[in-house]
N, C-alpha and C positions, 0 to 999 in steps of 0.2 A: 399548505401543510409542509413542514420541514421533516425530512427523513434523515436519520443518522445511523452510521454503522462503524464498527471498529474491527480491524483485522490485526491479530497479533501473531508474529512468527518468531519462534524461539530458535536460537543459534547456540552452538557450543561455547562461544565466547563473545564478549562485547566487540572485539575487533572484527569478527565475522559479521556481526550485525551491522557495524559501520560500513563494511565492504559491500554488503547487500544494499544498504541505503545509497551508497555511491553508485552502484551498478544500476539502480533504478533511475538515476539522473532526475530529470524533471517529472518522471512518471508518465501518467496517462495524458491524454489530450485535455487542454483547458476548455471548459464549457461554462456557459452562463448558468447551467442547471446543477452543477456540482462543484464542490470545493474539496480539496484533499490536503491533509497535513501528514507528512511522514516524519517520524522521530525515532530515536533509539533510546530505550530505557533499559539500561543494564545489558542483558543478553537478548533482549527482545527488540524487534523492529515493529513499530506500531503505525498502522495506516488508519487515520481517522477521516471519514468521509461524511460530508453533509450534502444533501441534495434537495431539490425542490419537490421531487416526486419519487415514487418507488422505482419507476423504470430507470430514471437517471442513477439512482443509488445502485441498482442491480448492475447496470452497465459499468459504472466506475469500479465496483467491487470485482466484477469479472475481469476487467482490465488488469487490476493489480494482482489478482490470483494467477492470471496467465503470465504476467511478468515474473512473479515469484517462482512459478513452475520452471521457467527458463533459467532463472538464477540458480535454483536447486539443481537442475540438470547439468549446469556448467560447473557446479561445485564451488561457487563463490562463498 
């Protein structure tokens, strides 16, 4: 079974969204169980995750949520 999820983060400007994408770098760890695509669409940073199971999906989503929390706290 393939599980998919999408996280959208809104920023005040497209420039801030691009800065956040850059701050993420390569993002979370690469695994065989999940794949992640990070893109910027206007003022939004979009994280699309596909995983082989719900546990891997939850782990990947939590990783990106933690990363975004740090980016928010740093004021990127």
